[in-house]
Phi, psi and omega in degrees: 000129183251101182272359184306313176301325178295312181296322180293319178299322179292314180298319180295325177301317181295316181295330179270003176079020179295317175205158177298318180196172181202161169238126176246127176234126178242130175226159175229115179050043175089350178262123181289123177263330181205131170225118190219127174251127182232157174073217188236137172292324183216142168261328178235147357289346174210160180287128180231132185293146176285147174226156183297333183271006182297137177272134180247152166288109188277359177039244186282356167298342169308324184296305179280328188276344182233292190295312182296316179299319178298318180293321180292328177292321175298325178295314180301323182275000179062033174269345170204167175235157182295329181267008171297137167293144177302327183291354172300325181255332184232092186300322183288346180296338187286353182298161176056039174081015182266010186304325186263008178287131182246176178290327173302318178297323180292317179295329181262010177059034181242020180290338185093357175291157177292162183292313191205150169221139180279063178303327186299328178295322178288324179295318177294321178295321179292324175298319182292330178282002174129015174250089183297139178060029182284317177302131179070025179255166178295322180296321176297319179300317178296323181293321175299312178307316182297321179296317179299320180297332183273354183295151172267151178281147175264350176203156176296147179303136175085003186255338176201163184259124165231114180304116192233118168297324185301317179300322183278340168298317181290327176296320175297321179297318183290326175300317180291319183292315186282321183276337183078015181235153169296153181303321181293321182288323177296313182295321177297316181286327191254339185238294193292312181295312176305331181270359179074025182274137184242351182244356181261122186190162167272156174250102182286108185291328178295326177290319178300315181295313183293316185266356179052044176258157181237137175298156179278093191292337180283358176256356192242140175278119179293159175250231188280158163275100196286123178293330183282311182274350174061043174200163175283125185274129177201113185086007171230146188301133177295319184296125185296315175301316176299322177294310178305332180271003174100009177088354181239104181213163185288340185259340182195162174133347184281138173243150177183176181254168177298319183298321184281327172299315177297325179295323176293313181303313181296321178296314179299316181296324180293321178297313180301333175276000180108358180279154175289153180189202185283348174223157172285152179307320183300321180284327176295316177299318178294322181298327184263014177263121178301135176283102182276000180281347180259120182308127172071006183287144169251007191268131167260198179282094178084352184238164177242164171229160184301137176281155183300327181238136170055043179286142176289349169283351182092194185246355190259351179281155185282164179302336182265066182229140179227157179177197180194159177246162175224144187299328183289352180113024183246155178201154170225125171233135179239116173275101189287334180290323184259355181074020185262132172247139174234110178253118178238112178246127178216166175242063181303342181274358182262129002269001179220152180286344185284060182206104181248023186290346179293339183300320179275330186280322187302309177300325179297317179299314182299317181296319178293323176296313181294330173291326183287333186261008181295000000 
């Protein structure tokens, strides 16, 4: 296998400012074929080299690697079903025509909920109006949940796909409500610890505040210099709504390394192949099945599949591929037919979010990887 074109493309991406640095890990059926760190972990306040063990803000990889797996565990335990209405657990959610929204709708982004709302601005305004330490508190998280429950739908459930952070906020809430644990503690006990993961976790900002502990910043890739928080972010979630909710949310907040993202992927693939694991094979297979009832959808349960045109997974992966992207510049794609995983973690938002060069670069890297492993 000749990975030289892949490595050249990564170095070229650093030179062209696609991202400060990145870690690429390629594996086949659990065997690492390539692990490469390029560029810089940080450009500000000083340049620091990238290393394979650097921890990244995984942003929306939180959805498949934490929240979705947690929900599927509750389904396995028959504590909820995919076709339960959300109102079974949250009665107020049914206002404004949301009565028929189910957890399946939330997982496939077909609920009709909006993609995003800037709740963090209202949370910050409430703190200024006399709620001390409201931002990043448990109370703020509950307030955000109430706002999501009051939202109006933009489309009838099950009729179209709108990628929605709001839906995954509710999924995080149902995990906490049904399990009686916070989302981060549930995932640690049921997913990360059983798999022996030591660097994959949420950063609970309320615990940092109460215990006055600091994340080990020289192990973490910083993200943006945030205009709202007025500082360079490192070891706190980049997503503003997740930050306002205390760092632990269903849509964002997970941190991890390329090796451990790949470890989760390989564990799930092993289950799909018949091995025992954190979920039964039947649920993993169902989780990775695209919902064909929604016109034009590429979405499975909490996971995505390559789109027919201009897919960010590139053009060389098989039709039997699943994965997900994250806003900070991270991605995981698994070609289930060929047994190939491609984990690409970068902090393309450092030091500013105003950089979308990765849109063109990412599919090229994936295509070069798949050409190399033929």
